[in-house]
DSSP file (Angstrom, degrees, kcal/mol; ACC not computed):
  #  RESIDUE AA STRUCTURE BP1 BP2  ACC     N-H-->O    O-->H-N    N-H-->O    O-->H-N    TCO  KAPPA ALPHA  PHI   PSI    X-CA   Y-CA   Z-CA
    1    1 A M              0   0    0      0, 0.0     2,-0.4     0, 0.0     9,-0.2   0.000 360.0 360.0 360.0 139.6  -18.0  -22.6  -37.0
    2    2 A I  E     -A    9   0A   0      7,-2.5     7,-3.6     0, 0.0     2,-0.4  -0.974 360.0-154.3-129.3 148.3  -17.1  -22.8  -33.3
    3    3 A A  E     -A    8   0A   0     -2,-0.4     5,-0.2     5,-0.2     2,-0.2  -0.940  10.3-174.3-125.2 143.0  -14.7  -20.7  -31.3
    4    4 A T        -     0   0    0      3,-2.5   105,-0.1    -2,-0.4    63,-0.0  -0.496  56.3 -75.8-113.0-169.9  -12.7  -21.1  -28.2
    5    5 A E  S    S+     0   0    0     -2,-0.2     3,-0.0     1,-0.2    -2,-0.0   0.898 127.3   4.9 -58.4 -38.8  -10.6  -18.5  -26.4
    6    6 A R  S    S+     0   0    0     99,-0.1    61,-2.6    61,-0.1    62,-0.4   0.466 120.4  69.6-126.0  -5.5   -7.8  -18.6  -29.0
    7    7 A L  E     - B   0  66A   0     59,-0.3    -3,-2.5    60,-0.1     2,-0.5  -0.831  55.0-151.4-123.8 154.2   -9.0  -21.0  -31.8
    8    8 A I  E     -AB   3  65A   0     57,-2.9    57,-2.4    -2,-0.3     2,-0.6  -0.988  12.7-159.9-118.9 130.8  -11.6  -21.1  -34.5
    9    9 A L  E     +AB   2  64A   0     -7,-3.6    -7,-2.5    -2,-0.5     2,-0.3  -0.939  21.6 170.7-110.0 120.1  -13.0  -24.7  -35.6
   10   10 A R  E     - B   0  63A   0     53,-2.6    53,-3.3    -2,-0.6    -2,-0.0  -0.929  40.8 -91.7-132.9 159.3  -14.5  -24.7  -38.9
   11   11 A K        -     0   0    0     -2,-0.3    51,-0.2    51,-0.2    40,-0.0  -0.427  50.5-116.0 -63.8 130.4  -15.8  -27.2  -41.4
   12   12 A P        -     0   0    0      0, 0.0     2,-0.2     0, 0.0    -1,-0.1  -0.309  28.3-159.3 -70.1 155.1  -13.1  -28.2  -43.8
   13   13 A T    >   -     0   0    0      1,-0.0     3,-1.8     0, 0.0     4,-0.1  -0.797  36.4 -99.9-124.7 168.6  -13.3  -27.5  -47.6
   14   14 A E  G >  S+     0   0    0      1,-0.3     3,-1.9    -2,-0.2     4,-0.3   0.819 119.6  66.2 -57.2 -32.2  -11.6  -29.0  -50.5
   15   15 A E  G 3  S+     0   0    0      1,-0.3     3,-0.4     2,-0.1     4,-0.3   0.704  91.3  64.8 -63.6 -18.9   -9.2  -26.1  -50.6
   16   16 A D  G <> S+     0   0    0     -3,-1.8     4,-2.1     1,-0.2    -1,-0.3   0.473  74.3  94.6 -83.9  -0.6   -7.8  -27.3  -47.2
   17   17 A F  H <> S+     0   0    0     -3,-1.9     4,-3.2     1,-0.2     5,-0.2   0.926  78.8  54.8 -57.3 -46.9   -6.5  -30.6  -48.6
   18   18 A E  H  > S+     0   0    0     -3,-0.4     4,-2.1    -4,-0.3    -1,-0.2   0.883 111.2  43.7 -59.5 -40.2   -2.9  -29.3  -49.2
   19   19 A R  H  > S+     0   0    0     -4,-0.3     4,-2.5     2,-0.2    -1,-0.3   0.873 110.8  56.0 -72.2 -35.1   -2.5  -28.2  -45.6
   20   20 A F  H  X S+     0   0    0     -4,-2.1     4,-2.6     1,-0.2    -2,-0.2   0.951 110.2  46.4 -55.7 -52.0   -4.1  -31.5  -44.4
   21   21 A F  H  X S+     0   0    0     -4,-3.2     4,-1.9     2,-0.2    -2,-0.2   0.927 109.8  52.9 -57.4 -47.1   -1.5  -33.3  -46.4
   22   22 A E  H  X S+     0   0    0     -4,-2.1     4,-0.9    -5,-0.2     3,-0.4   0.958 113.8  43.1 -54.2 -53.5    1.4  -31.1  -45.1
   23   23 A I  H >< S+     0   0    0     -4,-2.5     3,-0.6     1,-0.2     6,-0.2   0.925 118.5  43.1 -60.8 -46.7    0.5  -31.7  -41.5
   24   24 A N  H 3< S+     0   0    0     -4,-2.6    14,-3.0     1,-0.2    -1,-0.2   0.637 113.4  51.4 -83.4 -11.7   -0.2  -35.4  -41.9
   25   25 A H  H 3< S+     0   0    0     -4,-1.9    -1,-0.2    -3,-0.4    -2,-0.2   0.546  82.9 108.2 -95.1  -9.1    2.9  -36.1  -44.0
   26   26 A D    <X  -     0   0    0     -4,-0.9     4,-0.7    -3,-0.6     3,-0.5  -0.555  65.6-145.3 -71.2 123.0    5.3  -34.4  -41.6
   27   27 A P  T  4 S+     0   0    0      0, 0.0     3,-0.4     0, 0.0    -1,-0.2   0.821  98.2  58.7 -58.4 -32.5    7.4  -37.0  -39.9
   28   28 A Q  T >4 S+     0   0    0      1,-0.2     3,-1.1     2,-0.2     4,-0.1   0.903 104.0  49.3 -61.0 -43.4    7.4  -34.9  -36.7
   29   29 A T  T 34 S+     0   0    0     -3,-0.5     3,-0.2     1,-0.2    -1,-0.2   0.592 112.9  49.6 -73.8 -10.6    3.6  -35.0  -36.4
   30   30 A N  T ><  +     0   0    0     -4,-0.7     3,-1.4    -3,-0.4     6,-0.3   0.127  69.7 120.1-114.2  20.8    3.7  -38.8  -36.9
   31   31 A I  T <  S+     0   0    0     -3,-1.1    -1,-0.1     1,-0.3    -2,-0.1   0.788  86.0  35.8 -59.3 -28.5    6.3  -39.6  -34.3
   32   32 A H  T 3  S+     0   0    0     -3,-0.2    -1,-0.3    -4,-0.1   101,-0.2   0.364  95.2 103.9-103.7   1.4    3.9  -41.8  -32.4
   33   33 A N    X   -     0   0    0     -3,-1.4     3,-2.8     1,-0.2    -3,-0.0  -0.762  58.1-157.4 -89.0 105.7    2.1  -43.1  -35.5
   34   34 A P  T 3  S+     0   0    0      0, 0.0    -1,-0.2     0, 0.0    -4,-0.0   0.773  95.7  57.0 -52.2 -24.9    3.2  -46.7  -36.3
   35   35 A G  T 3  S-     0   0    0      1,-0.2    -5,-0.0    -3,-0.0    -2,-0.0   0.608 101.1-149.0 -80.8 -10.8    2.2  -46.1  -39.8
   36   36 A G    <   -     0   0    0     -3,-2.8    -1,-0.2    -6,-0.3     3,-0.1  -0.195  49.7  -4.8  69.0-169.6    4.5  -43.1  -40.2
   37   37 A P  S    S-     0   0    0      0, 0.0   -12,-0.3     0, 0.0     2,-0.2  -0.214  82.6-104.5 -60.2 142.5    3.8  -40.1  -42.3
   38   38 A M        -     0   0    0    -14,-3.0     2,-0.1   -17,-0.1    -2,-0.1  -0.491  30.6-129.0 -72.4 132.3    0.8  -40.2  -44.5
   39   39 A S     >  -     0   0    0     -2,-0.2     4,-2.3     1,-0.1     5,-0.2  -0.330  26.1-109.0 -71.4 163.4    1.3  -40.9  -48.2
   40   40 A F  H  > S+     0   0    0      2,-0.2     4,-2.3     1,-0.2     5,-0.2   0.920 120.3  48.8 -55.5 -45.5   -0.4  -38.5  -50.7
   41   41 A E  H  > S+     0   0    0      1,-0.2     4,-2.2     2,-0.2    -1,-0.2   0.920 111.1  47.6 -64.9 -44.0   -2.8  -41.3  -51.7
   42   42 A K  H  > S+     0   0    0      1,-0.2     4,-2.4     2,-0.2    -1,-0.2   0.847 111.0  53.1 -67.7 -33.1   -3.7  -42.2  -48.1
   43   43 A A  H  X S+     0   0    0     -4,-2.3     4,-2.5     2,-0.2    -2,-0.2   0.875 107.4  52.1 -69.8 -35.5   -4.2  -38.4  -47.4
   44   44 A E  H  X S+     0   0    0     -4,-2.3     4,-2.4     2,-0.2    -2,-0.2   0.944 113.9  43.5 -59.7 -48.4   -6.6  -38.2  -50.4
   45   45 A I  H  X S+     0   0    0     -4,-2.2     4,-2.1     2,-0.2    -2,-0.2   0.907 115.6  46.8 -60.7 -45.3   -8.6  -41.1  -49.1
   46   46 A T  H  X S+     0   0    0     -4,-2.4     4,-2.3     2,-0.2    -1,-0.2   0.886 113.0  48.5 -68.5 -41.8   -8.6  -39.9  -45.5
   47   47 A F  H  X S+     0   0    0     -4,-2.5     4,-2.4     2,-0.2    -2,-0.2   0.931 110.8  50.6 -64.6 -46.5   -9.6  -36.3  -46.5
   48   48 A A  H  X S+     0   0    0     -4,-2.4     4,-2.6     1,-0.2    -2,-0.2   0.895 109.8  51.9 -57.3 -43.4  -12.4  -37.5  -48.7
   49   49 A R  H  X S+     0   0    0     -4,-2.1     4,-2.4     2,-0.2    -1,-0.2   0.905 109.2  50.5 -55.3 -46.5  -13.6  -39.7  -45.8
   50   50 A M  H  X S+     0   0    0     -4,-2.3     4,-1.5     2,-0.2    -2,-0.2   0.916 111.7  45.9 -62.2 -44.7  -13.6  -36.7  -43.5
   51   51 A L  H  X S+     0   0    0     -4,-2.4     4,-1.8     1,-0.2    -2,-0.2   0.926 112.5  51.5 -59.8 -47.0  -15.6  -34.6  -45.9
   52   52 A D  H  X S+     0   0    0     -4,-2.6     4,-2.5     1,-0.2    -2,-0.2   0.851 103.9  58.3 -59.9 -36.9  -18.0  -37.5  -46.4
   53   53 A H  H  X S+     0   0    0     -4,-2.4     4,-2.7     1,-0.2     5,-0.5   0.930 106.1  49.7 -60.9 -43.1  -18.5  -37.9  -42.6
   54   54 A W  H  X S+     0   0    0     -4,-1.5     4,-2.0     1,-0.2    -1,-0.2   0.900 110.0  49.9 -63.3 -40.9  -19.6  -34.3  -42.5
   55   55 A E  H  < S+     0   0    0     -4,-1.8    -1,-0.2     1,-0.2    -2,-0.2   0.908 117.8  40.1 -63.2 -38.9  -22.1  -34.9  -45.4
   56   56 A K  H  < S+     0   0    0     -4,-2.5    -2,-0.2    -5,-0.1    -1,-0.2   0.844 132.9  18.6 -73.3 -37.2  -23.5  -37.9  -43.7
   57   57 A H  H  < S-     0   0    0     -4,-2.7    -3,-0.2     2,-0.3    -2,-0.2   0.543  91.4-124.4-118.9 -14.2  -23.6  -36.8  -40.0
   58   58 A N  S  < S+     0   0    0     -4,-2.0     2,-0.3    -5,-0.5    -4,-0.2   0.732  88.3  63.3  67.0  23.2  -23.4  -32.9  -40.2
   59   59 A F        +     0   0    0     -6,-0.4    -2,-0.3    62,-0.0     2,-0.3  -0.955  54.2 115.7-158.5 172.0  -20.3  -33.0  -37.9
   60   60 A G        -     0   0    0     -2,-0.3    19,-0.7    -3,-0.1     2,-0.3  -0.990  64.7  -6.9 159.7-156.5  -16.8  -34.3  -38.0
   61   61 A S  E     - C   0  78A   0     -2,-0.3    17,-0.3    17,-0.3     2,-0.2  -0.574  62.1-147.8 -75.5 133.3  -13.2  -33.1  -38.0
   62   62 A W  E     - C   0  77A   0     15,-3.5    15,-1.9    -2,-0.3     2,-0.5  -0.483  19.2-115.1 -90.5 163.2  -12.7  -29.4  -38.2
   63   63 A A  E     -BC  10  76A   0    -53,-3.3   -53,-2.6    13,-0.2     2,-0.5  -0.895  39.4-143.7 -90.6 131.9   -9.9  -27.3  -39.8
   64   64 A I  E     +BC   9  75A   0     11,-3.0    10,-2.5    -2,-0.5    11,-1.1  -0.891  25.9 171.1-107.4 124.9   -8.4  -25.6  -36.7
   65   65 A V  E     -BC   8  73A   0    -57,-2.4   -57,-2.9    -2,-0.5     2,-0.3  -0.939  36.0-108.9-130.3 155.1   -7.1  -22.1  -37.1
   66   66 A E  E >   -BC   7  69A   0      6,-0.8     3,-1.3     3,-0.6   -59,-0.3  -0.655  25.5-130.9 -77.7 141.6   -5.8  -19.5  -34.6
   67   67 A K  T 3  S+     0   0    0    -61,-2.6    -1,-0.1    -2,-0.3   -60,-0.1   0.877 109.5  49.8 -58.7 -40.7   -8.2  -16.6  -34.1
   68   68 A N  T 3  S+     0   0    0    -62,-0.4    -1,-0.3     1,-0.3   -61,-0.1   0.443 123.0  32.8 -84.2   2.6   -5.4  -14.0  -34.6
   69   69 A S  E X   +C   66   0A   0     -3,-1.3     3,-1.9     3,-0.1    -3,-0.6  -0.359  69.0 165.9-151.1  65.2   -4.2  -15.9  -37.9
   70   70 A P  E 3  S+     0   0A   0      0, 0.0    -3,-0.1     0, 0.0    -2,-0.1   0.631  73.4  59.9 -62.1 -17.7   -7.5  -17.3  -39.5
   71   71 A E  E 3  S+     0   0A   0      1,-0.1     2,-0.7     2,-0.0    -2,-0.0   0.694  91.6  79.0 -80.8 -17.8   -5.8  -18.0  -42.8
   72   72 A N  E <  S-     0   0A   0     -3,-1.9    -6,-0.8    -6,-0.2     2,-0.5  -0.806  71.4-151.4-102.0 109.2   -3.2  -20.4  -41.2
   73   73 A I  E     -C   65   0A   0     -2,-0.7    -8,-0.2    -8,-0.2     3,-0.1  -0.657  14.7-179.7 -74.0 122.5   -4.6  -23.9  -40.4
   74   74 A I  E     -     0   0A   0    -10,-2.5    23,-3.5    -2,-0.5     2,-0.3   0.477  59.7 -24.7-102.4  -3.4   -2.7  -25.3  -37.5
   75   75 A G  E     -CD  64  96A   0    -11,-1.1   -11,-3.0    21,-0.3     2,-0.4  -0.983  51.6-117.7 175.8 175.0   -4.4  -28.7  -37.3
   76   76 A F  E     +CD  63  95A   0     19,-2.1    19,-2.3    -2,-0.3     2,-0.3  -0.990  44.4 122.4-133.6 143.6   -7.4  -30.9  -37.9
   77   77 A G  E     +CD  62  94A   0    -15,-1.9   -15,-3.5    -2,-0.4     2,-0.3  -0.933   6.7 122.6 173.5 165.8   -9.6  -32.7  -35.4
   78   78 A G  E     -CD  61  93A   0     15,-2.3    15,-2.6   -17,-0.3     2,-0.4  -0.976  59.7 -47.7 165.6-154.7  -13.0  -33.3  -34.0
   79   79 A V  E     + D   0  92A   0    -19,-0.7     2,-0.3    -2,-0.3    13,-0.2  -0.943  55.9 152.6-113.6 137.1  -15.4  -36.2  -33.3
   80   80 A S  E     - D   0  91A   0     11,-2.0    11,-3.0    -2,-0.4     2,-0.3  -0.980  48.6 -87.7-156.3 159.8  -16.3  -38.7  -35.8
   81   81 A Y  E     + D   0  90A   0     -2,-0.3     2,-0.3     9,-0.2     9,-0.2  -0.563  50.0 168.7 -74.6 131.3  -17.5  -42.3  -35.9
   82   82 A K  E     - D   0  89A   0      7,-2.6     7,-2.9    -2,-0.3     2,-0.4  -0.989  35.4-112.6-143.7 147.9  -14.6  -44.8  -35.9
   83   83 A F  E     - D   0  88A   0     -2,-0.3     2,-0.7     5,-0.2     5,-0.3  -0.687  16.4-162.9 -83.8 133.1  -14.5  -48.6  -35.5
   84   84 A Y  E >  S- D   0  87A   0      3,-3.5     3,-1.5    -2,-0.4     2,-0.7  -0.867  75.1 -56.6-108.5  86.2  -12.8  -49.8  -32.3
   85   85 A G  T 3  S-     0   0    0     -2,-0.7    -2,-0.0     1,-0.2    67,-0.0  -0.681 123.5 -16.3  67.4-113.6  -12.3  -53.4  -33.6
   86   86 A E  T 3  S+     0   0    0     -2,-0.7     2,-0.5    -3,-0.1    -1,-0.2   0.573 124.3  83.5 -91.9 -13.5  -15.9  -54.5  -34.4
   87   87 A E  E <  S-D   84   0A   0     -3,-1.5    -3,-3.5     0, 0.0     2,-0.4  -0.803  70.9-139.7-109.6 129.3  -17.7  -51.8  -32.5
   88   88 A E  E     +D   83   0A   0     -2,-0.5     2,-0.3    -5,-0.3    -5,-0.2  -0.697  30.4 173.2 -84.2 132.7  -18.3  -48.3  -33.9
   89   89 A K  E     -D   82   0A   0     -7,-2.9    -7,-2.6    -2,-0.4     2,-0.9  -0.910  41.8 -98.8-135.2 160.7  -17.8  -45.4  -31.4
   90   90 A L  E     -D   81   0A   0     -2,-0.3    37,-3.2    35,-0.2     2,-0.4  -0.750  50.3-160.9 -85.1 111.9  -17.7  -41.6  -31.4
   91   91 A N  E     -De  80 127A   0    -11,-3.0   -11,-2.0    -2,-0.9     2,-0.5  -0.821  16.9-149.1-103.3 129.8  -14.0  -40.9  -31.5
   92   92 A L  E     +D   79   0A   0     35,-3.3    37,-0.4    -2,-0.4     2,-0.3  -0.835  32.9 158.9 -89.9 127.4  -12.2  -37.7  -30.6
   93   93 A G  E     +D   78   0A   0    -15,-2.6   -15,-2.3    -2,-0.5     2,-0.3  -0.980  12.6 168.8-145.7 157.5   -9.1  -37.2  -32.6
   94   94 A Y  E     -D   77   0A   0     -2,-0.3     2,-0.3   -17,-0.3   -17,-0.2  -0.988  17.5-162.5-159.2 161.2   -6.7  -34.5  -33.6
   95   95 A R  E     -D   76   0A   0    -19,-2.3   -19,-2.1    -2,-0.3     2,-0.4  -0.903  15.9-165.5-148.6 120.4   -3.4  -33.8  -35.3
   96   96 A F  E     -D   75   0A   0     -2,-0.3   -21,-0.3   -21,-0.2     5,-0.1  -0.803  30.3-104.5-104.4 148.1   -1.7  -30.4  -34.9
   97   97 A A    >   -     0   0    0    -23,-3.5     3,-2.1    -2,-0.4     4,-0.3  -0.385  37.3-115.6 -63.5 146.8    1.2  -29.0  -36.9
   98   98 A S  G >  S+     0   0    0      1,-0.3     3,-1.0     2,-0.2    -1,-0.1   0.746 113.8  65.6 -66.2 -19.6    4.4  -29.2  -34.8
   99   99 A E  G 3  S+     0   0    0      1,-0.2    -1,-0.3   -25,-0.0    -2,-0.0   0.687  99.7  53.9 -71.9 -14.1    4.7  -25.4  -34.8
  100  100 A A  G X  S+     0   0    0     -3,-2.1     3,-0.8   -26,-0.2     5,-0.5   0.459  87.0 111.3 -92.7  -4.1    1.4  -25.4  -32.8
  101  101 A W  T <   +     0   0    0     -3,-1.0    -3,-0.0    -4,-0.3    -4,-0.0  -0.260  69.1  27.5 -70.3 155.7    2.7  -27.8  -30.1
  102  102 A G  T 3  S+     0   0    0      1,-0.1    -1,-0.2    -2,-0.0    -4,-0.0   0.632  92.5  98.0  73.6  14.2    3.4  -26.7  -26.5
  103  103 A K  S <  S-     0   0    0     -3,-0.8    -2,-0.1     0, 0.0    -1,-0.1   0.385  96.7-108.6-111.3  -0.6    0.9  -23.8  -26.5
  104  104 A G  S  > S+     0   0    0     -4,-0.1     4,-2.0     3,-0.0     5,-0.2   0.567  80.9 127.0  83.7   8.8   -2.1  -25.5  -24.8
  105  105 A Y  H  >  +     0   0    0     -5,-0.5     4,-3.4     2,-0.2     5,-0.3   0.933  67.2  54.2 -66.2 -47.1   -4.1  -25.7  -28.0
  106  106 A A  H  > S+     0   0    0      1,-0.2     4,-2.6     2,-0.2    -1,-0.2   0.891 111.7  44.7 -60.0 -40.6   -4.8  -29.4  -27.9
  107  107 A T  H  > S+     0   0    0      2,-0.2     4,-2.5     1,-0.2    -1,-0.2   0.923 114.6  48.2 -70.4 -40.3   -6.2  -29.2  -24.4
  108  108 A E  H  X S+     0   0    0     -4,-2.0     4,-1.9     1,-0.2    -2,-0.2   0.938 116.3  44.6 -60.6 -49.2   -8.3  -26.1  -25.3
  109  109 A F  H  X S+     0   0    0     -4,-3.4     4,-2.6     2,-0.2    -2,-0.2   0.921 112.4  51.5 -57.0 -47.9   -9.5  -27.9  -28.4
  110  110 A T  H  X S+     0   0    0     -4,-2.6     4,-2.1    -5,-0.3     5,-0.2   0.925 109.3  49.3 -57.6 -49.6  -10.2  -31.2  -26.6
  111  111 A K  H  X S+     0   0    0     -4,-2.5     4,-2.3     1,-0.2    -1,-0.2   0.902 113.1  46.7 -62.6 -41.5  -12.3  -29.6  -23.9
  112  112 A K  H  X S+     0   0    0     -4,-1.9     4,-2.5    -5,-0.2    -1,-0.2   0.877 110.7  53.3 -68.0 -36.7  -14.4  -27.6  -26.5
  113  113 A T  H  X S+     0   0    0     -4,-2.6     4,-2.2     2,-0.2    -1,-0.2   0.854 108.4  48.0 -67.5 -34.2  -14.8  -30.7  -28.6
  114  114 A I  H  X S+     0   0    0     -4,-2.1     4,-2.5     2,-0.2     5,-0.3   0.941 112.4  50.9 -68.3 -48.4  -16.1  -32.7  -25.6
  115  115 A D  H  X S+     0   0    0     -4,-2.3     4,-2.8     1,-0.2     5,-0.5   0.901 111.2  48.2 -57.7 -41.5  -18.5  -29.8  -24.8
  116  116 A F  H  X>S+     0   0    0     -4,-2.5     5,-2.2     3,-0.2     4,-1.9   0.914 110.7  51.2 -60.9 -45.0  -19.7  -29.8  -28.4
  117  117 A G  H  <5S+     0   0    0     -4,-2.2     6,-3.1     3,-0.2    -2,-0.2   0.901 119.3  34.7 -61.5 -42.4  -20.2  -33.5  -28.5
  118  118 A F  H  <5S+     0   0    0     -4,-2.5    -2,-0.2     4,-0.2    -1,-0.2   0.898 131.1  26.4 -79.0 -40.2  -22.3  -33.5  -25.3
  119  119 A N  H  <5S+     0   0    0     -4,-2.8    -3,-0.2    -5,-0.3    -2,-0.2   0.797 130.7  30.5-104.8 -29.2  -24.2  -30.2  -25.5
  120  120 A E  T  <5S+     0   0    0     -4,-1.9    -3,-0.2    -5,-0.5    -4,-0.1   0.801 132.6  30.6 -95.5 -34.0  -24.5  -29.4  -29.3
  121  121 A D  S   <S-     0   0    0     -5,-2.2    -4,-0.2     2,-0.1    -3,-0.2   0.435  98.6-132.9-106.2  -2.2  -24.6  -32.9  -30.7
  122  122 A N        +     0   0    0     -6,-0.3    -4,-0.2     1,-0.2     2,-0.2   0.815  45.4 159.5  58.6  37.7  -26.3  -34.6  -27.7
  123  123 A K        -     0   0    0     -6,-3.1    -1,-0.2    -7,-0.1     3,-0.1  -0.593  36.0-149.9 -91.3 155.6  -24.0  -37.5  -27.4
  124  124 A D  S    S+     0   0    0      1,-0.3    44,-3.5    -2,-0.2     2,-0.3   0.759  75.8  15.8 -97.7 -29.3  -23.7  -39.5  -24.1
  125  125 A E  E     - F   0 167A   0     42,-0.2     2,-0.4    43,-0.1    -1,-0.3  -1.000  58.2-159.6-148.5 149.8  -20.1  -40.7  -24.4
  126  126 A I  E     - F   0 166A   0     40,-2.5    40,-2.2    -2,-0.3     2,-0.2  -0.978  12.1-161.7-128.3 138.8  -16.9  -39.9  -26.3
  127  127 A F  E     -eF  91 165A   0    -37,-3.2   -35,-3.3    -2,-0.4     2,-0.3  -0.721   4.8-170.2-114.9 166.7  -13.9  -42.1  -26.8
  128  128 A A  E     - F   0 164A   0     36,-1.9    36,-3.1    -2,-0.2     2,-0.4  -0.971  11.8-147.4-152.4 149.9  -10.3  -41.6  -27.8
  129  129 A I  E     + F   0 163A   0    -37,-0.4     2,-0.4    -2,-0.3    34,-0.2  -0.958  20.6 176.2-116.2 132.5   -7.4  -43.8  -28.8
  130  130 A V  E     - F   0 162A   0     32,-2.3    32,-3.2    -2,-0.4    -2,-0.0  -0.995  33.9-114.9-140.0 143.2   -3.8  -42.9  -28.0
  131  131 A R    >   -     0   0    0     -2,-0.4     3,-2.3    30,-0.2     7,-0.2  -0.566  30.5-125.9 -71.3 138.6   -0.5  -44.6  -28.4
  132  132 A P  T 3  S+     0   0    0      0, 0.0    -1,-0.1     0, 0.0    29,-0.1   0.723 108.9  58.6 -62.0 -19.1    1.0  -45.3  -25.0
  133  133 A S  T 3  S+     0   0    0      1,-0.2     2,-1.8  -101,-0.2     3,-0.2   0.611  82.4  88.9 -82.7  -9.6    4.2  -43.6  -26.0
  134  134 A N    <>  +     0   0    0     -3,-2.3     4,-2.0     1,-0.2     3,-0.4  -0.528  49.5 165.2 -90.5  74.6    2.4  -40.3  -26.7
  135  135 A I  H  > S+     0   0    0     -2,-1.8     4,-2.5     1,-0.2    -1,-0.2   0.828  70.5  56.6 -62.7 -35.6    2.6  -38.9  -23.2
  136  136 A A  H  > S+     0   0    0     -3,-0.2     4,-2.0     1,-0.2    -1,-0.2   0.921 110.4  43.6 -65.7 -40.4    1.6  -35.4  -24.3
  137  137 A S  H  > S+     0   0    0     -3,-0.4     4,-2.3     2,-0.2    -2,-0.2   0.859 111.2  55.6 -74.6 -33.3   -1.7  -36.5  -25.9
  138  138 A V  H  X S+     0   0    0     -4,-2.0     4,-2.4     1,-0.2     5,-0.2   0.959 110.0  47.6 -59.6 -48.3   -2.4  -38.9  -22.7
  139  139 A K  H  X S+     0   0    0     -4,-2.5     4,-2.8     1,-0.2    -2,-0.2   0.903 109.9  51.8 -58.3 -42.0   -2.0  -35.7  -20.6
  140  140 A V  H  X S+     0   0    0     -4,-2.0     4,-1.3     1,-0.2    -1,-0.2   0.921 110.1  48.5 -61.5 -45.0   -4.3  -33.7  -22.9
  141  141 A L  H  <>S+     0   0    0     -4,-2.3     5,-2.4     1,-0.2    -1,-0.2   0.891 113.6  46.6 -60.9 -45.2   -7.0  -36.4  -22.7
  142  142 A E  H ><5S+     0   0    0     -4,-2.4     3,-1.7     1,-0.2    -2,-0.2   0.875 109.2  54.0 -69.9 -37.1   -6.8  -36.6  -18.8
  143  143 A K  H 3<5S+     0   0    0     -4,-2.8    -1,-0.2     1,-0.3    -2,-0.2   0.817 105.1  55.4 -64.0 -27.1   -6.8  -32.8  -18.5
  144  144 A A  T 3<5S-     0   0    0     -4,-1.3    -1,-0.3    -5,-0.2    -2,-0.2   0.425 126.7-102.3 -85.9   0.7  -10.0  -32.8  -20.5
  145  145 A G  T < 5S+     0   0    0     -3,-1.7    -3,-0.2     1,-0.3     2,-0.2   0.530  73.9 141.4  96.3   8.1  -11.6  -35.2  -18.0
  146  146 A M      < -     0   0    0     -5,-2.4     2,-0.4    -6,-0.2    -1,-0.3  -0.541  36.3-150.5 -84.2 151.7  -11.3  -38.4  -20.0
  147  147 A T  E     -G  165   0A   0     18,-2.4    18,-2.0    -2,-0.2     2,-0.4  -0.948  20.1-112.9-124.4 140.1  -10.3  -41.7  -18.2
  148  148 A Q  E     +G  164   0A   0     -2,-0.4    16,-0.3    16,-0.2     3,-0.1  -0.602  35.6 172.9 -71.7 128.9   -8.5  -44.7  -19.5
  149  149 A I  E     -     0   0A   0     14,-2.7     2,-0.3    -2,-0.4    15,-0.2   0.438  56.3 -49.9-118.6  -3.3  -10.9  -47.6  -19.6
  150  150 A G  E     -G  163   0A   0     13,-1.1    13,-2.9     2,-0.0     2,-0.3  -0.990  58.6 -81.6 165.3-156.3   -8.8  -50.2  -21.4
  151  151 A T  E     -G  162   0A   0     -2,-0.3     2,-0.4    11,-0.3    11,-0.2  -0.843  23.5-148.2-134.5 164.6   -6.6  -51.0  -24.4
  152  152 A L  E     -G  161   0A   0      9,-2.4     9,-2.5    -2,-0.3     2,-1.7  -0.977  14.1-140.7-142.9 127.9   -7.2  -51.9  -28.0
  153  153 A D        +     0   0    0     -2,-0.4     7,-0.1     7,-0.2    -2,-0.0  -0.605  51.0 140.7 -84.1  80.7   -4.9  -54.2  -30.1
  154  154 A D        +     0   0    0     -2,-1.7    -1,-0.2     1,-0.2     6,-0.1   0.535  56.0  55.8-109.2  -7.4   -5.3  -52.0  -33.2
  155  155 A V  S >  S-     0   0    0     -3,-0.2     3,-2.2     3,-0.2    -1,-0.2  -0.918  85.3-128.9-127.3 108.3   -1.8  -52.2  -34.7
  156  156 A P  T 3  S+     0   0    0      0, 0.0    -2,-0.0     0, 0.0    -3,-0.0  -0.250  91.9  10.7 -53.6 133.0   -0.3  -55.7  -35.3
  157  157 A G  T 3  S+     0   0    0      1,-0.3     3,-0.0     0, 0.0     0, 0.0   0.446 110.8  96.7  82.0   1.0    3.1  -56.1  -33.7
  158  158 A Q  S <  S-     0   0    0     -3,-2.2    -1,-0.3     1,-0.1    -3,-0.2  -0.801  86.4 -82.9-120.0 162.5    2.9  -52.9  -31.7
  159  159 A P        -     0   0    0      0, 0.0    -5,-0.2     0, 0.0    -4,-0.1  -0.270  60.4 -91.4 -54.2 147.4    1.9  -52.2  -28.0
  160  160 A E        -     0   0    0     -7,-0.1    -7,-0.2     1,-0.1     2,-0.1  -0.320  41.7-114.4 -60.7 142.6   -1.8  -51.9  -27.5
  161  161 A S  E     - G   0 152A   0     -9,-2.5    -9,-2.4   -30,-0.1     2,-0.4  -0.467  28.4-113.4 -74.0 153.2   -3.3  -48.4  -27.8
  162  162 A L  E     -FG 130 151A   0    -32,-3.2   -32,-2.3   -11,-0.2     2,-0.5  -0.737  24.8-146.5 -85.2 133.2   -4.9  -46.9  -24.8
  163  163 A V  E     -FG 129 150A   0    -13,-2.9   -14,-2.7    -2,-0.4   -13,-1.1  -0.897  16.6-172.7-104.7 126.5   -8.7  -46.3  -24.9
  164  164 A Y  E     -FG 128 148A   0    -36,-3.1   -36,-1.9    -2,-0.5     2,-0.3  -0.824   2.5-176.3-116.3 155.9  -10.1  -43.3  -23.1
  165  165 A R  E     -FG 127 147A   0    -18,-2.0   -18,-2.4    -2,-0.3     2,-0.4  -0.996  13.3-170.4-149.8 148.1  -13.7  -42.4  -22.5
  166  166 A I  E     -F  126   0A   0    -40,-2.2   -40,-2.5    -2,-0.3     2,-0.3  -0.990  15.6-155.2-134.0 140.6  -15.7  -39.5  -21.0
  167  167 A Q  E      F  125   0A   0     -2,-0.4   -42,-0.2   -42,-0.2   -43,-0.1  -0.882 360.0 360.0-118.6 155.2  -19.5  -39.8  -20.3
  168  168 A K              0   0    0    -44,-3.5   -43,-0.1    -2,-0.3    -1,-0.1   0.473 360.0 360.0 -60.9 360.0  -22.1  -37.0  -20.1
């Protein structure tokens, strides 16, 4: 478990799946996702992959809760290995429930996640991918000290994603 000023980041459990699906199935949280809301089957696969990453690497995406309401998961996110085309990189990613938007949680979370990656997990660089239309997430990454280093053609027929990086 890791804490920020207002958040608790904890390892997810099987019991968190229902909330994971709710957040990822919500059309509002997928407004910039070309794939749209996550189906139940895709959520099951993605959640299992998330738990498996924890087993293999002893880190991954956390369940994110507010300190003053620890029973209520407001998002999922962290750092995990992800392929950028053919190359595997340490990727920072998150998805917050829409009711948690506009409170600075994503920036608070992202800064703490970068600190964790560099200081607790001893990584040298962290990457993130963001859709160019997702201005709020672009601002979060930049506030956290990440810099755009290029683009990635990861969604056929869509504008290329922006690739961000921060180095230790």
